[in-house]
Each structure stands twice: as structure tokens, then as C-alpha cells.
C-alpha positions in Angstrom: 210.2 291.1 192.1 208.6 288.9 194.8 208.1 285.2 194.4 204.3 285.7 193.9 204.8 288.2 191.0 207.2 285.9 189.2 204.7 283.0 189.2 201.4 284.7 189.1 198.6 284.6 191.7 198.6 281.7 194.1 195.5 280.0 192.7 195.5 276.3 193.3 192.1 275.2 191.8 191.1 276.2 188.3 188.0 278.4 188.6 186.2 276.7 185.7 186.5 273.4 187.6 184.7 275.0 190.5 181.8 276.0 188.3 181.8 272.5 186.6 181.6 270.8 190.0 178.6 273.0 190.9 176.8 271.9 187.8 177.7 268.3 188.4 176.6 268.4 192.0 173.4 270.2 191.2 172.6 267.7 188.4 173.1 264.7 190.7 171.1 265.9 193.6 167.4 264.9 193.5 164.5 267.3 193.8 164.4 271.0 193.5 163.1 271.0 190.0 162.3 274.2 188.1 158.8 273.7 186.7 158.2 276.9 184.9 157.0 276.7 181.4 159.6 275.2 179.1 159.6 278.4 176.9 160.2 280.6 179.9 163.1 278.5 181.2 164.6 278.3 177.7 164.3 282.0 177.2 165.9 282.7 180.6 168.6 280.2 179.8 169.3 281.7 176.4 169.6 285.2 177.9 172.0 283.9 180.7 174.0 282.0 178.1 174.3 285.0 175.8 175.3 287.3 178.7 177.8 284.8 180.2 179.4 283.9 176.9 179.6 287.5 175.8 181.4 288.5 179.0 183.7 285.5 179.0 184.7 285.6 175.3 185.2 289.4 175.3 187.5 289.1 178.3 189.3 286.1 176.9 189.7 287.9 173.5 191.4 290.8 175.3 193.7 288.4 177.1 194.7 286.8 173.8 195.0 290.2 172.0 197.5 291.3 174.7 199.4 288.0 174.6 198.3 287.0 178.1 197.3 283.6 179.5 194.0 283.6 181.4 195.3 281.0 183.8 195.3 282.9 187.1 198.5 281.2 188.3 200.5 282.5 185.3 202.3 285.9 185.5 200.3 288.9 184.3 202.4 291.2 182.0 199.9 294.1 181.8 196.6 295.3 183.2 193.5 295.4 180.9 191.2 298.3 181.4 189.0 298.1 178.2 186.0 296.0 177.2 184.1 294.4 180.0 187.0 295.3 182.4 185.6 298.9 182.3 182.5 297.6 184.3 183.7 294.6 186.3 187.1 293.5 187.4 186.1 289.8 187.0 184.2 289.4 183.8 185.3 285.8 183.3 184.1 284.7 186.7 180.9 286.7 186.3 180.4 285.0 182.9 181.0 281.6 184.4 178.3 282.3 187.0 175.9 283.3 184.3 176.7 280.2 182.3 176.1 278.0 185.3 172.8 279.7 185.8 172.0 279.1 182.1 172.6 275.4 182.6 170.2 275.4 185.6 167.5 277.1 183.5 167.9 274.9 180.5 168.0 271.7 182.6 165.3 272.9 185.0 167.5 272.0 188.0 167.2 274.3 191.0 170.2 272.9 192.8 172.5 274.1 190.0 171.0 277.6 190.3 171.6 277.5 194.1 175.2 276.2 193.6 176.1 279.0 191.1 176.6 281.7 193.8 178.2 279.1 196.1 180.8 278.4 193.3 181.3 282.1 192.9 181.9 282.5 196.6 184.4 279.6 196.5 186.2 281.3 193.5 186.1 284.6 195.4 188.2 283.1 198.2 190.4 280.7 196.2 191.1 282.9 193.1 189.8 286.5 193.3 191.4 287.5 196.6 194.8 285.9 195.7 194.6 287.5 192.3 193.9 291.0 193.7 196.8 290.7 196.2 199.1 289.6 193.3 198.0 292.4 191.0 198.3 295.0 193.8 201.8 293.8 194.6 202.9 293.6 191.0 201.3 296.8 189.6 200.8 299.0 192.7 199.1 302.3 192.2 197.6 301.7 188.7 195.9 298.6 189.9 194.8 300.2 193.2 193.3 303.1 191.3 191.5 300.7 189.0 190.3 298.7 192.0 188.8 301.8 193.6 187.1 302.8 190.4 185.7 299.5 189.0 183.5 297.1 191.0 184.6 293.6 191.6 181.6 291.9 190.1 178.6 294.1 189.4 
């Protein structure tokens, strides 16, 4: 076993922190307000919240069911192919993006909405790519076949 498979992926910054920083930065920056009707913004926010929470909790539930820790720097004992993992290899990160967008909608803050894809891009390079390398090294062909079959995000 290589050093990276014993320790998990080499992720140094917790992805939820990246999304939280996007929300905080977007909240603090002035301007770029979303002025749509309150009901429209709340409806969009509720849909985004429902989608993001559903993805995140379904994925987290599968991690817990299989006895795994969702922290990306922890070792992964087995691959998960069911639930949201049938459609996206990163349902938790996709869910966090949707949750960030829901905060933007509820708060009416455009900067948060603009920072949501920036946060996902940061997580892509700091977490997703190291995780993919780790999983390919650890599981080989089963993960590579999964990677070829299921999209990274959407």
C-alpha cells in the first residue's frame, strides 16, 4: 500500500470550509443584490435547499451505513456505487454548491451566487482531483470503470 492509500486523499482544506468562506465573502461584499420578488427568491432558495440537502444527506447516509468517514483525508475502505453515486461521483460537493446557492437566493445576495461555482472550482482542485487520484491508486480498475461510467458532477 502506498502512503497516500494508508492516509486517504491528500486534501488539506475541508471542502465545507471552502463553501462557508464563499458565503461569508459574498455576504460581506456590498452591492450585487438580487431584487426579484421575495416569493420567487424564497421558492428558488427552497428548491435549491431541498436538492442540496437531499444529495448531501443521501451521500452521508451511505457513508455512515458502510462505516466510512466522509472526511476526504481519511482512508476509504470501500467504494459506494448506489444512491446519488449512480448519477454523480461527487454528490456531497454538488450538494454543498446547491446549498450555497440557496443561501444566495434566500439572502438576495448575488455575490454568494457568483462565489458558489468559484468555491466548487477551488474544491475541484484541492479535493476532487486528489480524491480521484487516491481512489484510482487504491481501487484500480473498479474505480476507473466507475469513473468512465458516472460523471464527476452532472
